[in-house]
C-alpha positions in Angstrom: -30.3 27.7 54.7 -27.2 27.6 56.8 -27.4 23.9 57.4 -27.9 23.3 53.7 -24.9 25.4 52.8 -22.7 23.5 55.3 -24.0 20.2 54.0 -23.3 21.2 50.4 -19.8 22.2 51.4 -18.9 18.9 53.0 -20.5 17.0 50.1 -18.3 19.0 47.7 -15.2 18.4 49.9 -15.9 14.6 50.0 -16.4 14.4 46.2 -13.1 16.3 45.7 -11.2 13.4 47.1 -13.0 10.8 45.0 -11.7 9.6 41.7 -14.4 10.7 39.4 -12.9 9.3 36.2 -14.8 6.4 34.7 -12.6 4.5 32.3 -13.9 4.5 28.7 -13.5 1.5 26.3 -11.4 2.8 23.4 -10.3 0.9 20.3 -7.5 1.9 18.0 -8.2 0.6 14.5 -4.8 0.8 12.8 -5.1 -1.8 10.1 -3.0 -1.1 7.0 -0.3 0.9 8.8 3.3 -0.2 9.2 5.2 -0.1 12.5 5.9 3.6 12.2 2.2 4.3 12.5 2.1 2.3 15.7 5.2 3.9 17.1 4.0 7.5 16.5 0.7 7.0 18.3 1.8 4.7 21.1 2.4 7.6 23.7 -1.2 8.5 23.2 -2.2 4.9 23.8 -0.3 4.8 27.1 -1.5 8.2 28.1 -5.1 7.1 27.8 -4.4 3.9 29.7 -2.7 5.7 32.5 -5.8 7.9 32.9 -7.9 4.7 33.6 -9.2 4.0 30.1 -9.3 0.5 28.7 -7.6 0.4 25.3 -7.7 -2.2 22.6 -5.2 -1.7 19.8 -5.7 -3.5 16.5 -2.8 -3.1 14.0 -0.8 -4.7 11.2 2.4 -4.7 13.3 3.4 -7.4 15.7 6.2 -5.3 17.1 5.8 -5.0 20.9 5.6 -1.5 22.4 5.6 -0.3 26.0 3.2 -2.6 27.8 0.4 -1.5 30.2 -2.2 -3.5 32.1 -5.0 -1.4 30.5 -3.8 -2.0 26.9 -4.6 -5.1 24.8 -2.3 -5.1 21.8 -3.7 -7.3 18.9 -2.1 -7.9 15.5 -4.3 -10.4 13.7 -2.2 -12.7 11.4 -4.4 -12.2 8.3 -4.1 -8.5 8.6 -0.3 -8.6 9.2 0.2 -10.7 6.1 -2.0 -8.6 3.9 -0.3 -5.4 4.9 3.2 -6.9 4.5 2.3 -7.8 0.9 0.9 -4.3 0.3 4.1 -2.7 1.7 6.4 -5.0 -0.2 8.0 -2.0 -1.9 11.4 -0.3 -1.6 10.2 3.3 -1.3 13.7 4.7 -1.0 14.6 3.0 -4.3 11.4 4.5 -5.8 12.4 8.0 -4.8 15.9 7.5 -6.1 14.6 6.3 -9.5 12.1 9.2 -9.6 9.1 7.0 -9.6 5.7 7.9 -8.2 5.2 6.6 -4.6 2.8 3.8 -4.0 0.2 6.4 -2.9 -0.7 6.2 -6.6 -2.4 2.8 -5.9 -3.8 4.1 -2.6 -7.5 3.4 -3.2 -7.0 -0.1 -4.5 -4.6 -1.1 -1.7 -6.9 0.3 1.0 -9.9 -1.6 -0.3 -7.8 -4.8 -0.6 -6.6 -4.5 3.0 -10.1 -3.7 4.3 -11.5 -6.6 2.4 -9.3 -8.9 4.5 -10.7 -7.3 7.7 -14.3 -7.7 6.5 -14.1 -11.2 5.0 -11.9 -12.9 7.6 -13.9 -15.7 9.3 -11.3 -17.6 11.3 -9.5 -15.0 13.4 -11.4 -14.7 16.7 -10.2 -11.2 17.6 -11.3 -9.7 14.3 -14.6 -11.5 14.3 -15.4 -10.5 17.9 -14.5 -6.8 17.2 -16.6 -6.8 14.0 -19.7 -8.5 15.3 -19.7 -7.8 19.0 -17.5 -4.7 19.4 -18.7 -2.5 22.3 -16.6 0.6 22.5 -17.1 4.2 23.4 -14.6 5.6 21.0 -12.5 4.5 18.0 -9.3 6.1 16.8 -9.0 5.2 13.1 -5.9 5.2 11.0 -6.6 7.2 7.8 -3.7 5.7 5.9 -4.8 2.4 4.5 -7.1 1.7 7.5 -10.3 3.6 6.6 -12.4 0.5 7.1 -12.2 1.4 10.8 -14.6 4.3 9.9 -17.1 1.8 8.5 -16.9 -0.3 11.6 -17.3 2.6 13.9 -20.2 4.0 11.9 -22.0 0.6 11.8 -21.7 0.1 15.6 -22.5 3.7 16.5 -19.2 4.5 18.2 -17.8 8.0 18.3 -14.6 8.2 16.3 -11.5 10.3 15.7 -9.7 10.1 12.3 -5.9 10.0 12.7 -3.4 10.6 10.0 0.0 9.1 11.0 1.7 11.7 8.8 1.0 15.2 7.6 -2.2 16.6 6.1 -3.2 14.1 3.4 -4.3 15.4 -0.1 -8.0 14.4 0.3 -8.3 16.2 3.7 -9.0 19.5 1.8 -12.3 18.3 0.2 -13.3 16.0 3.1 -12.8 18.4 6.0 -13.0 21.8 4.3 -9.3 22.7 4.6 -8.1 25.6 2.5 -6.1 24.5 -0.5 -2.4 25.4 0.0 -0.9 24.0 -3.2 0.5 27.3 -4.2 3.0 27.3 -1.4 3.0 23.8 0.1 4.3 20.9 -2.0 2.0 17.8 -2.3 3.6 15.3 0.1 2.7 12.2 -1.9 4.3 12.9 -5.3 7.9 12.6 -6.6 8.3 16.3 -7.4 7.5 17.5 -3.9 10.1 20.1 -3.2 10.5 23.5 -1.6 10.6 26.3 -2.6 8.4 25.7 -5.5 8.5 27.2 -9.0 5.7 27.9 -11.4 5.9 24.4 -12.9 5.8 22.8 -9.4 2.6 24.7 -8.7 1.0 23.6 -11.9 1.9 20.0 -11.1 0.4 20.4 -7.6 -2.9 21.5 -9.1 -2.9 18.5 -11.5 -2.1 16.1 -8.6 -5.0 17.6 -6.6 -7.4 16.7 -9.4 -5.8 13.3 -9.7 -6.5 12.6 -6.1 -10.2 13.3 -6.6 -10.4 10.0 -8.4 -9.4 8.4 -5.1 -12.8 9.4 -3.7 -14.7 7.7 -6.4 -12.8 4.4 -6.4 -12.4 4.2 -2.6 -15.9 5.3 -1.8 -17.5 2.7 -4.0 -15.2 -0.1 -2.8 -15.7 0.6 0.9 -19.4 1.2 0.7 -19.8 -2.2 -1.0 -17.7 -3.9 1.7 -20.0 -2.6 4.4 -23.1 -3.7 2.5 -21.8 -7.2 1.9 -20.4 -7.8 5.4 -23.6 -6.8 7.3 -26.2 -7.5 4.7 -27.2 -3.9 4.2 -29.2 -2.6 1.2 -28.1 1.0 1.7 -25.3 2.8 3.6 -24.2 6.4 3.9 -21.8 7.8 1.4 -18.3 7.1 2.7 -17.2 10.7 2.5 -20.1 11.6 4.8 -18.8 8.9 7.2 -15.4 10.5 7.1 -16.9 13.9 7.8 -18.8 12.5 10.8 -15.6 12.2 12.8 -15.6 14.0 16.1 -12.0 15.2 15.6 -9.1 14.8 13.1 -5.6 14.3 14.4 -2.6 14.4 12.2 0.9 13.3 13.1 2.9 16.4 12.3 3.5 19.8 13.8 4.1 23.3 12.5 7.5 23.3 14.2 8.8 20.8 11.6 6.1 21.1 8.9 4.5 24.0 7.1 2.2 26.4 8.9 -1.3 25.8 7.8 -4.7 27.4 8.4 -6.8 24.7 10.0 -10.4 24.4 11.3 -10.7 23.8 15.0 -11.5 20.1 14.8 -8.1 19.4 13.0 -5.4 19.1 15.5 -1.6 18.6 15.1 -0.3 15.9 17.4 3.1 15.1 15.9 6.1 14.6 18.0 4.5 12.5 20.8 7.1 9.7 20.3 10.0 12.1 20.8 10.6 11.2 24.4 14.3 11.6 24.8 15.6 14.7 26.5 17.8 16.8 24.2 20.0 19.7 25.6 20.9 21.7 22.6 19.6 21.0 19.1 22.2 20.7 16.3 22.7 23.8 14.1 21.9 21.7 11.0 18.5 20.2 11.7 
């Protein structure tokens, strides 16, 4: 018994000095997002790479970020062009004119961008990822890039759904978040303001029901894309695929956003890109 205990001790000691981290193969599927989506998540990308993981980052932005030998940054030209066309709007001018934001066309734009990803036959990177992708984990942009969920589901990868902004309207139904429209303005409509009055709350409720149509149009479009691309007769309901995510990250934080009651699988990760050191914050913030 004594020899066994001593042997176990030295085995434990030897293992303590070994690097037990085995690098996973991780893919970020950020099609449909603009450069701000890439900027906000890039510290996460580098953090994973520095821990020995091998990261492939697919996005719609060709802007180069911090390089790392474990990171492959890919921006397929067809995806870049499709997203540039979809984002060809002056959103500041829209707000100034009191127009609804382009989230009104969210479902149609998402399906259009995802159709480019699923029907592209000439881009070798997209083709290889779609047909031969072998990853342990996918991080999927939930703002115009939901086709990443389809790809991960088809290949059997674990996946994390990532909102590059705050809690999105359809997260309430999808992930079982409590509805907070009585005290938190809807972030995707022109009347979003705080504090809210009675009329604002009524409009919030109407907007909530309006977003329910997103599920129908988006679900049907994405499910059909998955069937057509891989010759499938049946596929799971898209909302079930969304709910199958291991975690949900969102790019905000209660320090700068509203406090929200959240289930344990929904995690605030906003502020990762704020790397500069600040001594004293300004009084007006």
